[in-house]
N, C-alpha and C positions, 0 to 999 in steps of 0.2 A: 703358573706363568710368572716369569720373573719381572717383566716390565710391559707396560702398554706401548712403548715405543721401541721398535726394533730397528737395527741397522741392516743394510744389505748383506753384511758379512755375518750376521747372527743367524747362522743356518739352523742351529738347534731350535731356536724360537720359531723361525719360519716353518720348519718341518712340523713342530708341535701344532702350529696353527693349521697347517694343511691336514694333518692326521685327525684333528678334532672336527674340522669342517667336513672331512670326507665321510664320516659316519653320521654326523648330525644333519647335514644338508639333505641327503636322501631320506633320512628318517622323518624329517619334518615336512619337506616339500614333496616327497615321493609317496609317503605312506600316511602320515597323520592328517595333513590338510585334505587330501582327496577322500580319506575315510570320513572325516568330520563333515565335509560339505557335499558328500556323495558325488564326487567327480570321478572321472576315469583315472586309473593308475597312470602316473607319469613316468617316463623313462629319462627325461632330460636331467633330473637330479643325479642319476647314476653316471651320466656322461660328465657332469660337473665334478662329481666325486672322483671319477677315474682320472680326469685331467689334473685335479689337485694332487692326487697321489703320484701321478707321473712327474709332475713338477717337483714334488718333494723329494723324489728319488733321484731325478736326473739333474735338475738345476734349481736348487732352493732359492737362489737370489732373485729369480723371476717372481717369486711370491711376495716380494716386498710391496708392490703397489696394491695387489689385492688385499694384503694384510692391512695396509694403511687405510684403504677404503672401508674395510670391515670394521676397523677400530673407530673410524670417524662415525660410521653409522651407529655403532654400539654406544659410543660416548654421547651422541646426540639423543638416542633413545633413552639412555640412562638419565640424562639431564631432564628430559621432558617427563619421564615417569616419576622421578623423584619429586618434581614440582606438583604433579597431579596427585601423587600419594600423600604428600605432606599437606596439600590443600584439603583433600578429602578428610584426612585425619583431623585437621583443625576444625573444619566446619561440621563434620558429622559426629565427632567424639568430644572434643574439648569445648566447643561452643555450647552444645546442649548441657554438658556437665556443669559449666560455669553458670548458665541460666538457672538450672535446677538448684544448685547450691546457693545462688543469690536469693532465689525465691524462698528457700527454706532457712535463710539466715545462717548458713553453715560455712561461710567463707573463713579462711584461716588467717586473714589479716584484718586489721582495723582500718576502716577507710576514713573516718572523720576524726579530726583533731579535736580533742576536748578543749573547751574554751579556757579552762583554768590551767592548762599545761602549755608551756612554750614550745615543746618539740615532741617528736615521736620517740625519742630515745628512752629505752627502758634500762634501768640500772640492773646489772646482773649480780647475783649473789654468789660469793665464792663457795665452791663445793667442798664438802668435808671428805676425809680420807675413806670413809666407809662406802661412799658412792664410787670411788675410783677402783675399789677392790672387786666389786660386782656391778658393772655398769648397767646391766640389763636385768 
């Protein structure tokens, strides 16, 4: 997909939207969810799919508002999911790792300033040519 924002005259993008939803919508709402939750098989997703295909073939400009609604839902879900995933990653992976490393004394930085030194600055040593030939 070229862009998340389509214009009414971008028929190629609107058709691609309709084609992708016309197979994904009945697959998810007509087959997968009824199978997972032991519901009866639904026919309404097939009607939604058929209407999307008909609009894509006959008048793609009418798909503009369903496209905008779908993209708004998708962007909102993406924003929420990214916040949830990043929060879980931080609190379930990075925080325990930091606590364990702190308890073991394996942190890669020096936290306390030595009283005899006025700053954290470490003078670097110039490297010789042999290190530049084979750096690893």
